[in-house]
C-alpha positions as CSV (number, residue, x, y, z in Angstrom):
1,M,111.2,132.3,112.1
2,G,108.8,131.8,109.4
3,D,111.3,132.7,106.8
4,V,113.4,130.0,108.0
5,V,111.1,126.8,107.9
6,L,110.2,128.3,104.2
7,A,114.1,127.9,103.1
8,T,114.3,124.8,103.8
9,P,113.0,123.3,101.1
10,I,116.2,124.4,99.2
11,V,118.0,122.6,101.5
12,E,116.1,119.2,101.0
13,K,116.5,119.6,97.2
14,L,120.0,120.5,97.2
15,H,120.5,117.7,99.5
16,K,118.8,115.2,96.8
17,V,120.9,116.6,94.2
18,F,124.0,116.6,95.5
19,P,123.8,114.0,98.4
20,D,127.6,114.3,98.8
21,A,127.7,118.2,99.3
22,K,128.3,120.2,102.5
23,I,125.3,122.8,103.0
24,D,125.9,125.6,105.3
25,F,123.2,128.0,106.6
26,I,123.5,131.4,107.7
27,I,121.0,132.5,110.4
28,R,120.2,135.3,112.3
29,K,121.2,135.1,116.2
30,G,118.0,133.7,117.8
31,N,116.6,131.6,115.2
32,E,119.4,128.7,115.4
33,G,117.1,126.5,117.6
34,I,114.8,125.8,114.2
35,L,117.6,124.3,112.3
36,R,119.0,122.1,115.7
37,G,119.6,118.6,114.8
38,H,118.8,119.2,110.9
39,P,120.6,115.7,109.3
40,F,121.0,117.9,106.1
41,L,123.4,120.8,107.6
42,N,126.8,121.0,107.7
43,E,127.4,123.8,109.8
44,I,125.0,126.8,110.9
45,I,126.3,129.9,110.9
46,V,124.9,132.8,113.3
47,L,124.9,136.3,112.5
48,D,124.1,138.4,115.8
49,K,122.4,141.5,114.2
50,Q,121.2,143.1,117.6
51,K,125.2,143.8,119.0
52,N,128.2,145.2,117.1
53,K,125.7,144.6,114.1
54,Y,128.6,145.4,111.1
55,R,131.6,144.2,113.2
56,N,129.9,140.7,113.0
57,L,128.7,141.2,109.5
58,F,132.3,141.4,108.3
59,K,133.4,138.6,110.3
60,I,130.6,136.5,108.8
61,I,131.9,137.7,105.5
62,S,135.7,136.6,106.6
63,Q,134.3,133.5,107.2
64,I,132.2,132.8,104.1
65,R,135.1,134.2,101.9
66,K,137.7,131.7,103.4
67,S,135.4,129.0,102.8
68,R,135.4,129.5,98.8
69,Y,132.3,128.0,98.3
70,D,131.0,126.7,94.8
71,L,127.4,127.9,94.8
72,L,125.9,130.6,97.7
73,I,122.2,131.2,97.4
74,N,120.6,134.4,98.9
75,L,116.8,133.8,99.7
76,Q,116.6,137.6,101.4
77,R,115.7,141.1,99.7
78,F,118.1,143.0,102.4
79,G,120.8,145.2,101.2
80,S,123.2,143.2,104.1
81,S,122.8,139.8,102.7
82,G,123.5,141.2,99.0
83,F,126.4,142.5,100.4
84,I,127.5,139.4,101.8
85,T,126.6,137.7,98.8
86,V,128.8,139.8,96.2
87,L,132.1,139.6,98.9
88,S,131.4,135.9,99.2
89,K,134.0,135.2,96.9
90,A,131.6,132.3,96.0
91,K,131.9,130.3,92.4
92,H,128.3,131.1,92.0
93,T,125.9,133.3,93.2
94,I,121.8,133.4,92.9
95,G,119.6,135.5,94.5
96,F,116.0,137.4,93.8
97,D,116.5,140.5,91.6
98,K,114.9,143.0,94.5
99,N,117.9,142.5,96.6
100,P,119.8,146.0,95.6
101,F,123.2,144.0,94.9
102,S,121.4,141.8,92.3
103,I,123.1,143.2,89.7
104,F,126.3,141.7,90.9
105,F,124.7,138.1,91.4
106,S,125.6,135.1,88.9
107,K,121.8,134.8,88.3
108,R,119.0,136.6,89.0
109,V,115.3,135.2,89.3
110,K,112.5,137.4,89.7
111,H,110.6,137.8,92.8
112,I,106.8,137.8,92.1
113,I,104.5,138.0,95.0
114,G,101.0,136.4,94.7
115,K,97.8,138.4,93.8
116,K,94.1,137.3,93.6
117,N,93.7,134.3,91.2
118,S,97.4,133.7,91.0
119,N,98.8,132.6,94.5
120,I,102.2,131.3,94.4
121,H,103.8,130.1,97.6
122,E,106.7,131.3,99.2
123,I,108.8,127.7,98.9
124,D,107.9,127.7,95.3
125,R,109.5,131.3,95.0
126,N,112.6,129.7,96.8
127,L,113.2,127.1,94.8
128,S,112.8,129.0,92.0
129,L,116.6,130.0,92.6
130,I,117.7,126.5,92.3
131,D,115.1,125.4,89.5
132,E,118.3,124.4,87.3
133,Y,119.5,121.7,89.3
134,G,117.0,118.1,89.7
135,D,113.7,118.2,88.4
136,K,111.1,120.8,89.4
137,T,108.9,118.3,92.3
138,R,107.8,120.6,94.5
139,I,109.2,119.6,97.9
140,M,107.6,120.7,101.4
141,P,109.4,122.3,104.3
142,R,110.6,120.2,107.1
143,I,112.2,120.8,110.7
144,Y,113.7,117.5,112.5
145,P,112.6,117.4,116.5
146,S,114.6,114.9,118.3
147,D,113.4,111.7,120.3
148,N,113.9,114.1,123.2
149,D,111.9,116.5,122.2
150,F,108.9,114.3,121.6
151,K,109.3,112.8,125.1
152,K,109.3,116.2,126.5
153,T,105.5,116.5,125.4
154,E,104.6,112.7,125.4
155,S,102.7,113.2,129.0
156,F,100.6,115.6,126.9
157,N,99.2,113.1,124.6
158,E,97.0,111.1,127.7
159,N,94.5,113.6,126.6
160,I,92.8,114.9,123.4
161,Y,94.4,118.6,122.9
162,I,94.3,121.3,120.7
163,C,97.0,124.1,120.4
164,I,96.7,127.8,120.1
165,A,99.3,130.4,119.2
166,P,97.6,133.5,120.1
167,A,100.2,136.1,119.0
168,S,102.0,137.8,116.2
169,V,104.8,140.6,116.2
170,W,102.5,142.7,114.1
171,F,99.2,144.0,115.8
172,T,97.2,143.4,112.4
173,K,98.3,140.4,112.0
174,Q,97.0,139.0,115.1
175,Y,93.5,137.7,116.3
176,P,92.2,139.8,119.2
177,T,92.5,138.7,122.7
178,E,88.3,139.1,123.4
179,K,88.1,137.2,119.9
180,W,90.3,134.3,121.1
181,L,88.3,134.4,124.2
182,G,85.2,134.1,122.7
183,F,86.1,131.4,120.4
184,I,87.8,129.5,123.6
185,R,84.5,130.0,125.3
186,I,82.7,127.2,122.7
187,I,85.4,124.9,122.4
188,P,83.9,121.4,123.4
189,E,84.8,120.9,127.4
190,H,86.4,117.5,126.5
191,L,89.2,119.0,124.3
192,N,92.3,120.0,126.6
193,I,93.3,124.0,125.6
194,Y,97.1,124.4,125.2
195,L,98.4,128.1,124.4
196,I,101.9,128.1,123.0
197,G,104.2,130.8,121.9
198,S,107.4,132.4,123.3
199,D,108.2,133.6,126.6
200,K,107.7,137.4,125.3
201,E,103.9,135.9,125.0
202,R,103.2,134.3,128.5
203,E,101.5,137.7,129.7
204,L,99.1,137.1,127.0
205,C,98.3,133.8,127.3
206,N,98.3,134.6,131.0
207,E,95.4,136.9,130.3
208,I,93.7,134.6,128.4
209,V,93.8,131.8,130.4
210,N,92.7,134.1,133.1
211,E,89.7,135.4,131.6
212,S,88.4,132.5,129.7
213,G,86.7,130.6,132.4
214,R,87.9,127.1,131.7
215,K,89.6,124.2,133.9
216,N,91.5,122.5,131.2
217,I,93.7,125.4,129.2
218,Y,96.9,126.1,129.9
219,N,99.9,128.5,129.4
220,E,102.5,126.7,128.0
221,A,104.2,129.8,126.2
222,G,107.7,130.1,126.9
223,K,108.0,126.3,128.2
224,F,109.2,124.9,125.4
225,S,112.3,125.5,122.9
226,I,111.0,125.8,119.2
227,L,111.3,122.0,118.2
228,E,109.2,120.6,121.4
229,T,106.7,123.4,120.3
230,A,106.8,121.9,117.3
231,A,106.3,118.4,118.2
232,L,103.6,119.4,120.7
233,M,101.8,120.7,117.8
234,K,102.4,117.4,115.6
235,N,100.7,115.7,118.3
236,S,97.3,118.2,118.4
237,V,94.3,117.4,117.1
238,M,94.4,121.1,115.7
239,N,96.4,123.8,115.9
240,F,95.2,127.6,115.7
241,V,97.5,130.1,114.9
242,N,97.8,133.8,113.2
243,D,99.9,134.2,109.8
244,S,103.0,134.0,111.7
245,A,105.9,131.7,112.5
246,P,103.4,128.6,114.3
247,L,101.8,128.4,111.0
248,H,104.7,127.7,109.1
249,F,106.4,124.7,112.0
250,A,102.8,122.9,111.7
251,S,103.5,123.2,107.8
252,A,107.1,121.4,108.2
253,M,105.3,118.8,111.0
254,N,102.7,118.2,108.4
255,A,100.4,118.9,111.6
256,P,97.0,119.8,111.4
257,V,96.2,123.8,111.0
258,T,93.5,126.4,111.0
259,A,95.4,129.7,109.7
260,I,93.4,132.9,110.6
261,Y,94.0,136.0,107.7
262,C,93.3,139.7,109.4
263,S,94.9,142.3,107.6
264,T,96.9,139.8,105.3
265,V,96.1,137.4,102.4
266,P,96.8,133.7,101.7
267,E,98.0,134.9,98.1
268,F,100.6,136.6,99.3
269,G,102.3,133.1,99.3
270,F,102.6,132.6,103.0
271,G,99.6,129.8,103.5
272,P,99.3,126.8,105.4
273,L,100.9,123.2,103.4
274,S,99.7,120.7,105.6
275,D,97.8,118.0,104.4
276,N,94.5,118.8,106.9
277,S,95.1,122.7,106.7
278,R,92.0,125.3,107.0
279,I,92.0,128.9,106.1
280,V,89.6,131.3,108.5
281,Q,89.3,135.1,107.2
282,T,86.6,137.9,107.1
283,L,83.8,137.6,104.7
284,E,83.4,141.2,104.4
285,Q,84.7,142.5,100.9
286,L,86.8,145.3,102.8
287,D,88.5,147.8,100.6
288,C,91.4,148.0,102.7
289,R,92.4,144.6,102.9
290,P,95.2,143.6,102.6
291,C,96.8,146.8,103.8
292,G,100.2,145.7,103.6
293,L,102.6,142.4,103.2
294,H,103.7,142.2,106.7
295,G,101.3,143.8,108.7
296,F,101.6,146.9,111.1
297,K,101.8,148.0,114.6
298,S,98.2,149.2,114.6
299,C,95.1,149.4,112.1
300,P,95.6,152.0,109.5
301,E,91.8,152.7,109.2
302,N,91.3,152.4,113.0
303,H,88.4,149.9,113.1
304,Y,90.4,146.5,112.5
305,E,87.3,144.9,111.0
306,C,89.4,142.6,108.8
307,A,89.6,140.7,112.4
308,Y,86.7,141.6,114.7
309,S,84.9,140.4,111.4
310,I,85.6,136.6,111.7
311,N,83.1,134.6,113.2
312,S,84.5,132.3,116.4
313,E,82.1,129.7,115.1
314,D,84.0,129.3,111.6
315,L,87.1,128.3,114.0
316,L,85.2,125.4,115.6
317,K,84.0,123.8,112.5
318,N,87.4,122.8,112.3
319,I,88.1,120.7,115.2
320,T,87.4,116.9,114.1
321,N,87.2,115.5,117.8
């Protein structure tokens, strides 16, 4: 989901440069809600990779070939997306050189992952694919909750609140449950706390609520759509997130955000972009960190010190109300 959000600057720029162009977006099934109501998209093409993957892949390719696109931009490095690109019959194709089919693209762009002292954000990597169009002004990611999405969360504005997205797909990107609990217990009592996430994360959020010992903490995981969640985050005095999708929701809404980095580092290019954004990470010099670009299901060193050495007080500093 985060990758989808970080692809939206491409849509924003293409619309700016070619306001009359029809822009379509291919997206994996389950993520299409992120782009619901997007004003600059003509069609959202959904690829179901869970059932009949290859049949659906060729169905998408057939649909794309019939459209005869003037331009096809591939932001992924996976072979399946390269296969779609090569067979698309688009007049011009652009993608990253790390895609296994990139040798057949009209234009290949070098894909560079940032390192210490050379941070290249993902939105800048993506925009480099179309730097030949228009100027090189940096464009921020955007998603578009509707008025109804904001109305769904309107009652929450009666009190000052913060949001916490405690979960991540990857274990080594997720701040530990006991560390979240330690932080929650020192949050000022006048602040309501809303735990957000998908329905799959509801059990974790229930555990945090039950163990927190607070009265004004609420489990909202699975109760809102993606855009409703983004609307809730927009009006929060601070959103506390892992290096995961809710971080990028905050960036797209220019919502205040504190991003916690455990095994990964901001230099990879997936840091927060909001005007009010903070980064919290360990101050320990760990030889094993970062251990990978995307995270792991368990700590390779079996200690997860990159997470446990983060102080709860460092998070508390980022609450301004």
